[in-house]
C-alpha positions as CSV (number, residue, x, y, z in Angstrom):
1,M,73.5,82.2,103.8
2,R,72.4,79.6,106.3
3,Y,75.0,77.1,107.4
4,S,72.4,74.4,107.7
5,T,71.4,74.6,104.0
6,S,74.7,75.7,102.5
7,F,77.2,73.5,100.6
8,L,79.6,73.7,103.5
9,R,81.4,71.3,105.7
10,T,84.6,72.2,107.6
11,Q,87.4,69.7,108.5
12,K,89.1,69.5,111.9
13,E,92.4,68.2,110.5
14,S,94.6,69.6,107.7
15,P,94.9,67.4,104.6
16,K,98.1,65.4,104.9
17,D,99.3,66.0,101.3
18,E,99.2,69.8,101.5
19,V,102.1,71.8,102.8
20,A,101.1,75.4,101.9
21,V,99.1,77.3,104.5
22,N,96.6,78.6,102.0
23,A,95.8,75.1,100.8
24,R,95.4,73.7,104.3
25,L,93.2,76.5,105.5
26,L,91.1,76.9,102.4
27,I,90.4,73.1,102.2
28,R,89.6,72.8,105.9
29,A,87.3,75.9,105.9
30,S,85.4,74.5,102.8
31,F,86.4,77.2,100.4
32,I,88.0,74.8,97.9
33,H,88.1,71.1,97.0
34,K,91.2,69.5,95.5
35,L,90.6,67.4,92.5
36,M,94.2,66.8,91.7
37,A,97.5,68.6,91.9
38,G,97.1,72.2,90.6
39,V,93.3,71.8,90.0
40,Y,90.7,72.9,92.5
41,S,86.9,73.4,92.7
42,L,85.8,76.6,94.2
43,L,83.0,75.9,96.7
44,P,80.3,78.6,97.5
45,L,82.4,80.5,100.0
46,G,85.4,80.4,97.6
47,M,83.2,81.6,94.8
48,R,82.1,84.6,96.9
49,V,85.7,85.6,97.6
50,R,86.5,85.2,93.9
51,E,83.6,87.4,92.9
52,R,84.7,90.1,95.4
53,V,88.2,90.1,94.0
54,I,87.0,90.2,90.4
55,S,84.7,93.1,91.3
56,I,87.7,95.1,92.6
57,I,89.7,94.2,89.5
58,R,86.9,95.2,87.2
59,E,86.5,98.6,88.9
60,E,90.2,99.4,88.6
61,M,90.5,98.2,85.0
62,N,87.4,100.1,83.9
63,A,88.8,103.2,85.6
64,L,91.8,102.8,83.3
65,G,89.4,103.2,80.4
66,S,89.6,99.5,79.4
67,A,86.7,97.5,78.2
68,E,86.0,93.8,79.0
69,M,85.7,91.0,76.5
70,L,86.1,87.2,76.5
71,M,88.3,85.2,74.2
72,P,88.2,81.4,73.7
73,A,90.4,79.0,75.7
74,L,90.7,76.6,72.7
75,H,93.2,77.8,70.1
76,P,94.2,76.4,66.7
77,K,97.9,75.5,66.2
78,S,98.0,78.0,63.2
79,A,97.6,81.1,65.5
80,W,100.6,80.1,67.6
81,E,102.8,79.0,64.7
82,L,102.8,82.6,63.4
83,T,104.9,83.7,66.4
84,G,106.9,80.5,66.8
85,R,105.4,79.8,70.2
86,W,103.6,76.5,69.3
87,K,107.0,74.9,69.6
88,G,108.4,77.4,72.1
89,L,105.7,76.8,74.7
90,E,105.1,73.1,74.2
91,Q,106.4,72.3,77.7
92,I,103.6,74.2,79.3
93,M,100.8,74.3,76.7
94,Y,98.3,71.5,76.6
95,Q,98.4,70.4,72.9
96,F,96.3,67.7,71.3
97,K,94.6,66.6,68.1
98,D,90.9,66.2,67.4
99,Q,89.3,63.2,65.6
100,S,90.1,64.8,62.3
101,G,93.8,65.2,63.1
102,H,93.7,69.0,63.5
103,E,96.0,70.3,66.2
104,F,94.8,72.6,69.0
105,G,96.0,74.0,72.3
106,L,94.4,75.2,75.5
107,G,95.5,78.8,76.0
108,P,98.1,79.5,78.6
109,T,98.0,83.1,77.6
110,H,96.3,85.2,74.8
111,E,98.8,87.5,73.1
112,E,98.4,85.8,69.7
113,I,94.6,85.7,70.0
114,I,94.1,89.3,71.0
115,A,96.3,90.5,68.2
116,L,94.2,88.5,65.7
117,V,91.0,90.1,67.2
118,A,92.4,93.6,67.5
119,R,93.7,93.8,63.9
120,Q,90.1,93.7,62.8
121,V,89.2,96.7,65.0
122,I,92.3,98.9,65.0
123,V,93.4,100.0,61.5
124,S,94.3,103.7,61.9
125,Y,96.0,106.1,64.2
126,H,92.5,107.3,65.0
127,D,91.9,104.0,66.7
128,L,94.8,104.3,69.1
129,P,95.5,104.1,72.0
130,R,93.1,101.3,73.1
131,S,93.0,98.7,75.8
132,I,90.9,95.6,76.4
133,Y,90.8,93.0,79.2
134,Q,89.3,89.6,79.9
135,I,88.8,87.4,83.0
136,Q,89.4,83.9,81.5
137,T,90.4,80.4,82.5
138,K,94.0,79.5,81.6
139,F,95.6,76.1,81.3
140,R,99.3,75.5,81.9
141,N,101.1,72.1,82.2
142,E,102.8,73.3,85.4
143,Q,105.5,70.9,86.4
144,R,105.6,72.2,90.0
145,A,101.8,72.2,90.7
146,K,101.9,72.7,94.4
147,S,101.5,75.3,97.1
148,G,97.7,75.3,96.9
149,L,96.3,78.1,94.8
150,L,99.7,79.7,94.3
151,R,100.6,77.4,91.4
152,G,97.9,75.8,89.4
153,R,97.3,74.0,86.1
154,E,93.9,75.4,85.6
155,F,93.2,78.9,87.0
156,T,91.5,82.2,86.3
157,M,93.5,85.2,85.0
158,K,92.7,88.8,84.4
159,D,94.8,89.7,81.3
160,L,94.7,93.2,79.9
161,Y,96.3,94.2,76.6
162,S,97.0,97.8,75.4
163,F,97.6,99.0,71.9
164,H,99.6,102.1,70.9
165,A,101.1,104.0,68.0
166,D,104.5,104.4,69.7
167,E,106.6,103.6,72.8
168,S,105.8,107.0,74.3
169,S,102.1,106.2,74.4
170,L,102.8,102.7,75.8
171,N,105.0,104.1,78.5
172,L,102.2,106.4,79.7
173,F,99.7,103.6,80.0
174,Y,102.3,101.3,81.5
175,E,102.8,103.8,84.4
176,E,99.0,104.2,84.9
177,S,98.7,100.4,85.0
178,K,101.2,100.3,87.9
179,K,98.9,102.6,89.9
180,A,95.8,100.5,89.1
181,Y,97.6,97.3,90.1
182,R,98.8,98.8,93.3
183,S,95.2,99.8,94.1
184,V,93.9,96.3,93.3
185,F,96.3,94.7,95.7
186,E,95.9,97.2,98.5
187,R,92.2,96.8,98.4
188,C,92.7,93.0,98.7
189,G,94.8,93.5,101.8
190,L,98.2,93.0,100.2
191,K,101.3,95.2,100.3
192,T,103.3,94.8,97.1
193,V,106.8,95.6,95.9
194,I,107.1,96.6,92.3
195,T,110.1,94.5,91.1
196,E,112.1,94.7,87.9
197,A,112.3,91.4,86.1
198,S,113.3,89.9,82.8
199,G,111.1,90.6,79.8
200,G,111.6,86.9,78.9
201,D,110.2,85.9,75.5
202,F,108.2,89.1,75.4
203,S,110.6,91.9,75.4
204,K,114.3,92.9,75.8
205,E,113.2,95.6,78.3
206,Y,112.6,94.9,82.0
207,S,109.1,93.7,82.9
208,H,107.7,94.4,86.3
209,E,106.4,91.9,88.9
210,F,104.2,92.8,91.8
211,M,105.7,90.9,94.7
212,V,104.4,90.2,98.2
213,E,107.1,89.5,100.8
214,A,106.3,86.1,102.2
215,G,108.2,83.3,103.8
216,A,106.2,80.8,101.7
217,G,107.1,82.5,98.4
218,E,109.0,80.6,95.7
219,D,110.6,83.8,94.3
220,E,113.6,85.7,95.6
221,I,114.1,89.4,95.1
222,M,116.8,91.9,96.0
223,L,115.1,94.7,98.0
224,C,116.1,98.1,99.4
225,R,113.6,98.8,102.2
226,L,114.7,102.5,102.3
227,C,113.5,103.5,98.8
228,G,111.6,100.4,97.7
229,W,113.9,99.5,94.7
230,A,113.7,95.8,93.9
231,Q,114.9,93.4,91.3
232,N,114.3,89.7,90.7
233,T,117.4,87.7,91.5
234,E,117.4,86.3,88.0
235,I,118.6,89.7,86.7
236,A,120.0,91.4,89.8
237,A,123.6,92.6,89.7
238,A,123.4,93.9,93.3
239,K,124.3,91.6,96.1
240,I,123.3,91.2,99.7
241,K,124.6,94.1,101.9
242,D,125.5,96.2,98.8
243,S,124.5,99.8,98.7
244,C,121.2,100.3,96.8
245,P,121.9,101.2,93.2
246,S,118.9,103.6,93.2
247,C,119.1,105.6,96.4
248,R,122.7,104.8,97.4
249,D,121.8,105.0,101.1
250,G,119.8,101.8,101.5
251,V,121.3,98.3,101.9
252,I,120.2,95.4,99.7
253,E,118.5,92.4,101.3
254,K,117.4,89.1,99.7
255,V,113.8,88.3,100.6
256,R,111.4,85.6,99.6
257,S,108.2,86.7,97.9
258,I,105.0,85.6,96.0
259,E,104.3,87.1,92.6
260,V,100.7,88.3,92.4
261,G,100.8,90.2,89.1
262,N,103.1,91.2,86.2
263,I,103.2,93.8,83.4
264,F,105.1,93.6,80.1
265,K,106.0,96.0,77.3
266,L,105.5,93.7,74.4
267,G,106.5,96.3,71.7
268,T,105.9,94.8,68.3
269,R,106.8,91.2,69.3
270,F,103.3,89.9,68.4
271,S,101.9,92.6,66.1
272,E,104.6,92.2,63.4
273,P,104.3,88.4,62.8
274,L,100.5,88.6,63.0
275,G,100.2,91.5,60.6
276,F,98.6,93.8,63.2
277,L,99.3,97.2,61.6
278,Y,97.8,100.7,61.7
279,R,98.0,103.6,59.2
280,D,99.6,106.9,60.4
281,V,98.4,110.3,59.3
282,S,100.3,110.0,56.0
283,G,98.8,106.6,55.3
284,V,102.0,104.7,56.0
285,Q,101.5,101.4,57.9
286,H,103.3,100.5,61.1
287,P,103.1,97.6,63.5
288,V,101.0,98.4,66.6
289,V,102.9,98.7,69.9
290,M,101.5,96.4,72.6
291,G,101.5,95.9,76.3
292,S,100.4,93.0,78.5
293,Y,99.2,93.0,82.1
294,G,98.2,90.0,84.1
295,I,96.8,89.1,87.6
296,G,96.1,85.5,88.6
297,I,92.8,85.5,90.6
298,E,93.3,82.3,92.6
299,R,96.9,83.0,93.2
300,L,95.9,86.4,94.6
301,I,93.4,84.7,96.9
302,G,95.9,82.1,98.0
303,T,98.4,84.9,98.8
304,V,95.9,86.8,100.9
305,V,95.4,83.6,103.0
306,E,99.2,83.2,103.4
307,M,99.4,86.8,104.7
308,H,96.2,86.9,106.7
309,H,95.8,84.0,109.1
310,D,96.6,82.9,112.6
311,D,96.7,79.5,114.4
312,R,92.9,79.4,114.4
313,G,92.2,80.0,110.8
314,I,91.8,82.7,108.0
315,I,91.3,86.4,108.7
316,W,89.7,87.8,105.6
317,P,90.4,91.5,104.7
318,R,87.2,93.4,104.7
319,E,86.8,94.1,100.9
320,I,87.1,90.5,99.8
321,A,85.5,88.6,102.7
322,P,82.7,86.3,101.4
323,A,80.4,87.8,104.0
324,L,80.6,90.5,106.6
325,A,79.7,88.6,109.7
326,H,79.3,85.1,111.1
327,I,76.2,84.8,113.3
328,V,76.7,82.0,115.8
329,L,73.6,80.5,117.4
330,L,74.3,78.9,120.8
331,G,71.4,77.3,122.6
332,E,67.8,76.4,121.6
333,D,66.2,79.1,123.6
334,A,68.1,81.7,121.5
335,V,66.7,80.6,118.1
336,P,64.0,83.3,117.7
337,F,66.4,86.1,118.6
338,A,69.1,84.7,116.3
339,E,66.5,84.6,113.5
340,S,65.7,88.2,114.1
341,V,69.4,89.2,113.9
342,Y,69.7,87.3,110.6
343,A,66.5,88.9,109.3
344,A,67.8,92.4,110.2
345,F,71.0,91.9,108.3
346,T,69.2,90.4,105.3
347,R,66.8,93.4,105.1
348,A,69.7,95.8,105.2
349,G,71.4,93.9,102.3
350,L,74.4,92.9,104.4
351,P,75.7,89.4,103.5
352,V,76.2,87.2,106.6
353,L,76.7,83.5,107.3
354,F,74.2,82.2,109.9
355,D,75.4,79.1,111.8
356,D,71.9,77.9,112.6
357,R,72.9,74.2,113.0
358,Q,71.3,72.2,115.8
359,G,73.1,69.4,117.7
360,V,76.5,71.0,117.2
361,S,78.6,72.0,120.2
362,A,79.4,75.7,121.1
363,G,83.1,74.9,120.8
364,E,82.7,73.5,117.3
365,K,80.7,76.4,116.1
366,L,83.1,79.0,117.6
367,A,86.1,77.1,116.1
368,D,84.4,77.1,112.7
369,A,83.8,80.8,112.9
370,D,87.5,81.4,113.6
371,L,88.5,79.0,110.8
372,I,86.3,80.5,108.2
373,G,87.5,84.0,109.2
374,L,84.8,86.5,108.4
375,P,85.5,90.0,109.7
376,W,82.9,90.0,112.5
377,R,81.5,87.3,114.8
378,L,78.1,87.8,116.3
379,V,77.2,85.3,119.1
380,V,73.6,84.9,120.1
381,S,73.2,82.8,123.2
382,D,70.8,82.3,126.1
383,K,73.0,84.8,128.1
384,T,72.9,87.5,125.5
385,V,69.2,87.1,124.7
386,V,68.3,87.9,128.4
387,Q,69.9,91.3,127.8
388,D,68.3,91.6,124.3
389,K,71.8,91.9,122.8
390,V,74.4,90.3,120.6
391,E,78.0,89.6,121.6
392,V,80.1,91.2,118.9
393,R,83.8,90.5,118.3
394,E,86.2,91.3,115.4
395,R,88.0,88.3,113.9
396,K,91.3,90.1,113.8
397,G,91.2,90.6,117.5
398,G,89.9,92.9,120.2
399,E,87.5,92.8,123.1
400,S,84.0,91.4,122.8
401,R,81.1,93.8,123.3
402,L,77.3,93.5,123.8
403,M,75.2,95.4,121.3
404,K,71.6,95.8,120.3
405,I,70.5,94.4,116.9
406,K,70.1,97.9,115.4
407,E,73.6,98.8,116.7
408,C,75.1,95.7,115.0
409,V,73.5,96.6,111.7
410,H,74.6,100.3,111.9
411,L,78.1,99.2,112.8
412,A,78.2,96.9,109.7
413,E,76.8,99.7,107.5
414,R,79.5,102.1,108.7
415,E,82.4,99.6,108.5
416,F,81.4,98.3,105.1
417,G,80.2,101.4,103.3
418,H,76.5,100.4,103.0
């Protein structure tokens, strides 16, 4: 990607109406554009990060044995009336009539819709267990649309649904989903705490939220650092400085956090009203036992920025960076050599951003490189060209070093698994 021909323009100043770090940095670095509160365009760099995140999620969901599908975002009122949620979710669901007077809603979630689909596929115990996921745009009339990508009205979600003959089967898959979620977040550079939370409208059992400890978080959890036990404050009985109810040796702390994923045991909450049944070995029909598992893509990206930045800009974790390196051209005499660096990375299939702009100061180019936050910065200047080398520096810190072009490519291939 060449800077001079890309859809990219950074901003020196933070937008005045944004408080959240992720919003300020992602807008300044030209990853997103704000249309209105809770609604953002993803610009090319933002799209690349999104694609990297989705690729990780797909790998982990496929490893669970789940298949991918896509459901519609536009839903008829009739599907939601069967579970009583047309009325129950009217505060957050965008509902409207078409020109014929029929009522519709934009899907804030898809439990009803997947049950209607799955009941055409799953009819016998031979068909269980199964799981299916989608990566779909959701719409929620969020009253607190703020904090950048952390709380949106239109956003992308990976939601997975599992189907089982009984609770025992659900429990096995539920535990496997925890491992898969942990892996997703670790690969994206996030350390999560699995937190017990209310099942809400879904279940009488606890659900589990994947929380990232962060000062910018809107949630509060009660946490034992010794054993990792955690509960959302909405259900917690333990208080600050109490002994941990799990390990007994740890002390409870209250910490602020960001929720990046959640999983629910739905039981038969949706299968019963929607007539989603299976026949057992004796031919007797039973409601299918369900589970639901969600990750908000943009929220995850926003959380990564909240956790990985400094006073100069973003510091992208390796696996989700939009490109591996930022090639910075300084000086007209260095143009041919910089072009050869860019060509070498391109031939090797290594994605880079090449700042080939003319008439832009060295200080501005270097500031942009720090703001955008790719893992490596490769400076090509009149001084480095004399030595037939490139100045290489990691964005997250460390000393600069001079390297031959081939050495730079080999370093990138080693670091990024090419």
